[in-house]
C-alpha positions as CSV (number, residue, x, y, z in Angstrom):
1,M,14.6,-12.6,-34.8
2,E,10.8,-12.6,-35.2
3,T,9.7,-10.5,-38.2
4,N,7.6,-8.1,-36.1
5,E,10.5,-8.1,-33.7
6,L,12.7,-6.9,-36.0
7,L,10.0,-4.3,-37.8
8,K,10.0,-3.0,-34.1
9,K,13.8,-2.4,-33.6
10,I,14.1,-0.9,-36.8
11,R,11.2,2.0,-36.9
12,H,12.7,2.3,-33.1
13,L,16.0,3.2,-34.6
14,E,14.8,5.2,-37.5
15,I,12.5,7.2,-35.0
16,R,15.3,7.7,-32.8
17,A,18.2,8.5,-35.8
18,K,15.9,10.8,-37.5
19,G,15.4,12.8,-34.5
20,L,19.1,13.3,-33.7
21,T,19.3,14.1,-37.6
22,R,16.7,16.5,-37.6
23,H,17.4,18.4,-34.3
24,I,21.0,17.6,-33.5
25,F,23.0,16.4,-36.6
26,S,22.0,17.6,-39.5
27,G,23.5,21.1,-40.0
28,E,26.9,19.9,-38.0
29,Y,27.2,16.9,-41.1
30,H,26.4,19.0,-43.7
31,S,29.1,21.9,-41.9
32,A,31.6,19.0,-41.3
33,F,31.4,17.2,-45.1
34,K,30.1,19.2,-47.7
35,G,33.0,21.6,-49.6
36,R,35.7,19.4,-48.7
37,G,36.0,17.7,-52.3
38,M,36.2,19.8,-55.5
39,A,35.5,18.3,-58.9
40,F,36.4,19.7,-62.4
41,S,34.0,21.1,-64.4
42,E,35.0,23.0,-67.0
43,V,38.2,25.6,-68.4
44,R,37.5,28.6,-69.8
45,D,39.8,32.1,-71.0
46,Y,42.3,33.3,-68.2
47,Q,41.0,36.5,-66.5
48,L,43.1,38.8,-64.7
49,G,43.1,37.9,-61.2
50,D,43.2,34.0,-62.2
51,E,45.5,32.3,-60.2
52,V,48.7,30.4,-62.1
53,R,48.0,27.2,-60.5
54,T,44.6,27.0,-62.4
55,I,46.1,27.4,-65.8
56,D,45.5,24.1,-67.6
57,W,48.9,24.2,-69.5
58,N,48.2,21.4,-72.2
59,V,44.9,23.5,-73.4
60,T,46.6,27.1,-73.4
61,A,49.7,25.5,-75.5
62,R,47.1,23.7,-77.9
63,Y,44.8,27.1,-78.6
64,N,48.1,29.3,-77.8
65,S,46.3,31.3,-75.2
66,P,45.9,30.9,-71.7
67,Y,43.2,28.8,-70.3
68,V,42.6,28.2,-66.7
69,K,40.6,24.6,-65.0
70,V,37.2,25.6,-63.2
71,F,36.6,23.3,-60.0
72,E,32.9,23.4,-58.0
73,E,32.1,22.0,-55.0
74,E,31.0,18.1,-55.0
75,R,27.7,18.3,-53.3
76,E,27.3,14.5,-53.5
77,L,29.3,12.4,-51.0
78,T,29.5,9.1,-50.7
79,V,29.5,7.6,-46.9
80,M,30.9,4.5,-46.2
81,L,30.4,2.1,-42.9
82,V,33.4,-0.8,-42.7
83,I,31.1,-2.4,-39.6
84,D,33.1,-5.1,-37.4
85,L,30.5,-7.7,-36.4
86,S,33.0,-10.8,-35.4
87,G,32.4,-12.5,-32.0
88,S,33.0,-9.6,-29.8
89,S,30.2,-7.2,-30.9
90,E,28.1,-9.1,-29.1
91,F,29.7,-8.5,-25.8
92,G,27.7,-6.2,-22.8
93,S,28.1,-5.6,-19.2
94,G,24.9,-3.8,-19.5
95,Q,21.6,-3.2,-20.7
96,R,23.3,-2.7,-24.2
97,S,26.2,-4.4,-26.2
98,K,28.7,-3.2,-28.7
99,K,27.0,-4.3,-31.0
100,D,23.8,-2.3,-30.4
101,L,25.4,0.4,-30.0
102,I,27.1,-0.1,-33.3
103,L,23.6,-0.4,-35.0
104,E,22.7,2.6,-33.6
105,M,25.8,4.8,-34.7
106,A,24.6,3.1,-38.2
107,A,21.2,4.5,-38.0
108,I,22.4,8.0,-37.3
109,L,25.2,7.7,-40.2
110,S,22.8,6.3,-42.8
111,F,19.7,9.4,-41.9
112,S,22.3,11.7,-41.7
113,A,23.8,11.1,-45.2
114,I,20.4,10.3,-46.9
115,T,19.0,13.8,-45.1
116,N,21.5,15.2,-46.9
117,N,20.8,13.7,-50.2
118,D,23.8,11.4,-50.0
119,K,24.4,8.1,-50.8
120,V,25.6,5.2,-47.8
121,G,26.6,1.9,-48.1
122,A,28.4,-0.8,-45.8
123,I,30.7,-3.7,-45.9
124,L,29.8,-5.5,-42.8
125,I,32.9,-7.9,-41.5
126,S,34.5,-10.7,-39.1
127,D,37.8,-11.8,-40.3
128,R,36.2,-11.9,-43.4
129,V,33.9,-9.9,-45.9
130,E,30.7,-10.8,-44.5
131,K,28.1,-8.8,-46.8
132,Y,28.3,-5.6,-49.2
133,I,25.5,-3.4,-49.4
134,A,26.3,-0.9,-52.1
135,P,25.6,3.1,-51.6
136,D,22.4,4.7,-52.5
137,K,20.3,7.1,-51.4
138,G,16.6,6.9,-49.8
139,R,14.9,5.9,-46.6
140,Q,14.6,2.5,-48.2
141,H,18.2,1.8,-48.9
142,A,18.8,3.2,-45.0
143,L,16.1,0.9,-43.8
144,I,17.4,-2.2,-45.6
145,L,21.4,-1.6,-44.4
146,L,19.8,-1.5,-40.4
147,R,18.2,-4.6,-41.0
148,E,21.2,-6.6,-42.8
149,I,23.0,-5.6,-39.6
150,I,20.6,-6.6,-37.6
151,E,20.0,-10.1,-39.3
152,L,24.0,-11.5,-40.4
153,K,24.3,-14.6,-39.6
154,R,28.6,-14.3,-39.6
155,K,30.6,-17.1,-41.2
156,G,33.3,-15.9,-39.1
157,E,33.9,-15.8,-35.3
158,G,37.5,-13.2,-35.5
159,T,38.2,-10.2,-36.8
160,D,40.8,-9.1,-39.4
161,L,40.2,-5.5,-40.3
162,N,42.2,-5.2,-43.1
163,E,40.1,-7.4,-45.5
164,G,37.4,-4.8,-44.6
165,L,39.9,-1.8,-45.6
166,K,41.6,-3.7,-48.5
167,F,37.4,-4.7,-50.3
168,L,36.8,-0.8,-49.7
169,R,39.6,0.6,-51.4
170,N,38.7,-2.3,-54.6
171,T,35.2,-1.5,-55.0
172,Q,35.0,2.3,-54.0
173,K,37.1,4.1,-56.9
174,K,35.9,7.4,-55.8
175,R,36.7,9.4,-52.5
176,T,34.5,8.7,-49.8
177,I,33.9,9.7,-46.1
178,T,34.1,6.3,-44.6
179,F,33.7,5.5,-41.0
180,I,35.3,2.2,-39.9
181,I,33.4,0.8,-36.7
182,S,34.8,-1.6,-34.3
183,D,35.9,-2.5,-31.1
184,F,39.6,-2.7,-32.5
185,V,40.2,-5.7,-31.1
186,D,42.4,-7.4,-34.0
187,D,45.7,-9.1,-33.9
188,H,46.8,-8.1,-37.8
189,N,48.5,-4.8,-38.8
190,Y,45.1,-3.1,-38.9
191,L,47.0,0.2,-38.3
192,E,48.9,-0.5,-41.9
193,G,45.4,-0.9,-43.4
194,L,43.8,2.6,-42.2
195,K,46.9,4.4,-43.2
196,L,46.6,3.4,-46.6
197,T,42.9,4.1,-46.4
198,R,43.7,7.4,-45.9
199,K,45.5,8.2,-49.0
200,Y,42.2,7.8,-50.7
201,H,39.5,8.3,-48.7
202,D,38.3,10.7,-45.6
203,A,38.8,7.9,-42.9
204,I,37.7,8.2,-39.5
205,A,38.2,5.4,-36.6
206,V,34.9,4.8,-34.1
207,R,35.9,2.5,-31.3
208,V,33.2,0.8,-29.4
209,E,34.1,0.0,-25.8
210,D,32.4,-1.5,-23.0
211,P,33.2,-0.6,-19.3
212,A,33.8,-4.1,-18.5
213,E,36.7,-3.9,-21.0
214,T,38.7,-1.3,-19.2
215,E,37.7,-2.0,-15.6
216,L,37.4,-5.4,-13.3
217,P,34.6,-5.6,-10.6
218,D,35.9,-6.8,-7.1
219,A,34.0,-10.4,-7.6
220,G,36.4,-12.6,-6.8
221,I,37.4,-15.6,-8.9
222,I,35.9,-14.8,-12.3
223,Q,35.9,-16.3,-16.0
224,L,37.2,-14.3,-18.8
225,F,36.0,-15.6,-22.1
226,N,37.2,-14.8,-25.4
227,A,34.1,-14.2,-27.9
228,E,36.5,-14.6,-31.3
229,T,39.0,-17.4,-30.0
230,G,37.0,-19.7,-27.7
231,E,39.6,-19.3,-24.9
232,T,38.9,-18.8,-21.7
233,T,40.8,-17.5,-18.7
234,W,40.5,-17.4,-15.0
235,I,41.4,-14.5,-12.9
236,N,41.0,-13.9,-9.3
237,S,39.2,-10.4,-10.0
238,S,39.7,-9.6,-5.9
239,S,43.2,-8.7,-6.3
240,K,44.0,-5.2,-6.1
241,E,47.5,-6.0,-8.0
242,V,45.0,-7.5,-11.1
243,R,42.4,-5.2,-11.3
244,E,44.8,-2.6,-11.7
245,K,47.4,-4.3,-14.1
246,F,44.1,-5.3,-16.3
247,E,42.8,-1.5,-16.0
248,A,46.7,0.1,-16.9
249,T,46.8,-2.5,-19.8
250,A,43.6,-1.2,-21.3
251,K,44.7,2.5,-21.1
252,E,48.0,1.6,-22.0
253,R,46.3,0.1,-25.5
254,R,44.1,2.7,-25.9
255,A,46.4,5.4,-25.9
256,A,49.2,3.8,-28.0
257,F,45.9,3.3,-30.4
258,Q,45.4,7.1,-30.4
259,H,48.8,8.0,-30.6
260,E,49.2,6.1,-33.9
261,L,45.9,7.7,-35.4
262,R,46.8,10.9,-34.7
263,R,50.1,10.3,-36.3
264,S,48.4,9.3,-39.0
265,G,46.0,12.0,-39.3
266,I,42.8,10.0,-38.5
267,D,39.9,11.3,-36.9
268,Y,38.8,9.4,-34.1
269,I,35.6,8.4,-32.1
270,E,35.3,7.0,-29.0
271,L,31.6,5.7,-27.7
272,H,31.2,3.3,-24.9
273,T,27.9,1.2,-24.1
274,D,27.3,2.6,-20.6
275,K,27.0,6.6,-22.2
276,D,25.2,8.6,-24.9
277,I,26.2,8.3,-28.1
278,I,25.4,12.2,-28.5
279,P,28.1,14.2,-26.8
280,P,31.1,11.9,-28.7
281,M,29.1,12.6,-32.0
282,S,28.0,16.7,-31.5
283,N,32.2,17.1,-30.6
284,F,33.1,15.0,-33.6
285,F,30.8,17.1,-36.3
286,R,32.3,20.2,-34.2
287,R,35.8,19.4,-34.7
288,R,35.2,18.9,-38.6
289,S,33.2,22.0,-39.0
């Protein structure tokens, strides 16, 4: 991508994301995430009415007088984006690809974070960790993050979400708000990785989908191409039976995925390349508030 074209695209993303952040998501973001973490502040003398569970027994024993721990709300959060940019992210049957949608989502989350004076970072993955952008604050950092997503020349074509999740757990020792943005077309057991990540971080799965992945057109003999493996398959899309089976398989896969996330207590957002990003994002923030 030429420099002028790149700058124009980033500027467009910034304007749209800032507009959404300012007018739609700002208050919802704050309500959804602020105050969810409590950090130890100090100890003080026990006062009538203090909860027994807040007593610091070590300090109490040392001074032979009751002391309690005081906690305060953690004001600064770290938002991490684990972004799947494997070969399948390039797919799009309409005006925008899954990568375009991923980029817009990343822009909204990045500018929501920096508007609230939080840090934002990213781990860009395929079947390996392609790029790590350490969390930081400020507009310039958000723009760099978006540029890295646009310009990434990946080394891998496949998907292994566990690689990104393991990297997250190894590098982020403090609790983060982590959005895993992917189409979740991954043959590895990523659900176990998600569950393990959920123990240490506030994990939210963001599934990006194109309508052609769930519904076949009636277009005769067509070729299906797997961008990650290079394999091709020919099918007769004029067959009603083939179309119904394709749609049923996609629905079963989605339902199983959602069931596993609910059972594991992992929040979920579903985005579609042919639909507006605002309603599912607003629903998510309201649900968390």
